[in-house]
C-alpha positions in Angstrom: 99.5 221.3 -52.1 96.7 220.4 -49.7 96.1 216.7 -49.3 92.9 215.7 -47.6 94.3 212.3 -46.7 96.6 213.8 -44.0 94.7 214.3 -40.7 95.5 217.8 -39.5 95.5 219.4 -36.1 96.1 222.8 -34.5 97.8 223.9 -31.3 97.7 227.5 -29.9 100.3 228.6 -27.3 101.3 231.7 -25.5 105.1 232.1 -25.4 105.8 234.4 -22.4 109.3 235.3 -23.4 112.2 234.6 -25.7 113.2 231.5 -23.7 109.7 230.0 -24.2 110.1 230.5 -28.0 113.5 228.8 -27.8 111.9 226.0 -25.7 109.1 225.4 -28.3 111.7 225.2 -31.1 113.8 222.8 -29.1 110.8 220.6 -28.4 109.9 220.6 -32.1 113.5 219.8 -33.1 113.5 216.7 -30.8 110.5 215.1 -32.6 111.3 216.1 -36.3 112.7 213.7 -38.8 114.4 213.9 -42.2 112.0 215.3 -44.8 110.0 217.4 -42.3 109.3 221.0 -43.3 108.5 223.8 -40.8 107.0 226.9 -42.2 107.6 230.0 -40.1 105.4 233.0 -40.7 104.7 236.3 -38.9 105.7 239.9 -38.9 109.3 241.2 -38.4 110.5 240.7 -34.9 108.0 238.1 -33.7 110.6 235.4 -33.1 110.9 233.3 -36.3 114.7 233.2 -36.0 114.6 232.5 -32.3 112.3 229.6 -32.9 114.7 228.3 -35.6 117.5 228.6 -33.1 115.5 226.3 -30.8 114.9 223.9 -33.6 118.6 223.7 -34.2 119.2 222.9 -30.5 116.5 220.1 -30.6 118.1 218.7 -33.8 121.4 218.4 -32.1 123.2 221.2 -34.0 126.5 221.9 -32.1 126.3 225.1 -30.0 129.3 226.6 -31.7 127.1 227.3 -34.7 125.5 230.7 -34.5 122.0 230.3 -35.9 121.1 233.6 -37.6 118.5 234.5 -40.2 119.9 233.7 -43.6 118.3 236.8 -45.1 121.2 237.4 -47.5 122.6 233.8 -47.9 119.0 232.5 -48.4 119.9 229.0 -47.0 122.2 227.9 -44.2 122.9 224.2 -43.6 124.0 222.8 -40.2 125.0 219.3 -39.1 123.2 217.6 -36.2 121.3 214.5 -35.3 119.4 215.4 -38.4 120.7 218.0 -40.9 119.1 221.4 -40.4 118.4 223.5 -43.5 117.4 227.1 -42.5 116.0 229.3 -45.3 114.7 232.9 -45.4 112.5 234.1 -48.2 112.1 237.7 -47.0 114.0 239.3 -49.9 112.6 237.1 -52.7 109.6 237.2 -54.9 107.6 234.0 -55.5 109.5 233.1 -58.8 112.9 233.5 -57.2 111.8 231.5 -54.1 110.5 228.7 -56.4 113.9 228.6 -58.2 115.6 227.6 -54.9 113.9 224.2 -54.9 114.2 224.1 -51.1 112.2 221.0 -50.4 114.4 218.9 -52.8 117.6 220.5 -51.5 116.7 219.6 -47.9 115.0 216.2 -48.5 117.5 214.4 -46.2 117.2 216.9 -43.3 114.7 219.2 -41.6 113.9 222.4 -43.5 112.7 225.5 -41.6 111.6 228.4 -43.8 111.2 231.9 -42.5 108.7 234.0 -44.5 107.2 230.8 -45.9 104.1 232.7 -47.0 106.1 233.9 -50.0 105.4 230.5 -51.4 101.9 229.9 -50.1 100.4 226.8 -51.6 103.7 225.4 -52.8 104.7 223.4 -49.7 104.3 219.7 -49.1 100.9 218.7 -47.5 102.7 217.3 -44.4 104.4 220.6 -43.6 104.0 222.1 -40.2 102.9 225.8 -40.2 104.0 227.9 -37.2 102.3 231.3 -37.2 103.9 233.7 -34.7 102.3 237.0 -33.6 102.9 239.6 -31.0 101.1 239.1 -27.7 101.0 241.3 -24.6 104.1 242.9 -23.2 107.0 240.6 -24.3 104.9 237.6 -25.1 104.2 236.0 -28.4 101.3 233.9 -29.7 102.1 230.7 -31.6 99.6 228.8 -33.7 100.8 225.5 -35.1 98.9 223.7 -37.8 100.1 220.4 -39.2 99.9 216.6 -39.2 97.8 215.4 -36.3 100.6 212.9 -35.3 103.2 215.6 -35.1 101.0 218.0 -33.2 100.1 215.1 -30.8 103.8 214.3 -30.2 104.6 217.9 -29.6 101.9 218.2 -27.0 103.3 215.1 -25.2 106.8 216.6 -25.2 105.6 220.0 -23.9 103.6 218.3 -21.1 106.6 216.2 -20.1 108.8 219.2 -19.8 
C-alpha cells in the first residue's frame, strides 16, 4: 500500500554490537506513537528480537516483562507508555498472516512485526521498515526506510545520545 503523498526517507547505520541494536530500538520506541507500525526484516539471527526488546524499553514496557520472539504465540502484547504489540510471522504463510489483522488489532499501540516480508505490500504506507543484515565480526547493518518526519526525529534522538 504505497502512498506517494507520504514523504519518505532512509537512514543507514552500522550497529557494532547487541547493545547498539538495543539502543536503536530504544531510541525508536521513544519517538513512536499509537498507530505506528515497525516492520522488521532480515535473516535468522540478525537482531530483530533484540531490536524489539529495545523498542519495548523505549515504549516504557516494565523491565519485568521478558521480550521474546512470539514465534509460537504469534502476537505478544505489553503495557507501557504506549501499548506494545510484538508479532512474528516466521511460521505463517501469507494467507494465515493476513487473517491475523495485526494492524487493526494494534491500532491503539505500536506494532512491531518480525518477518514482515511475509506480508509485503500489505502494510500501511506510513510504516517504518527496518532491514537488518550481518556486518563484519559481531556488527549488524540497519537500513531504515519510512516517513521523513520519523526518520528525521530518529536522527535527532541518536545525535543527542
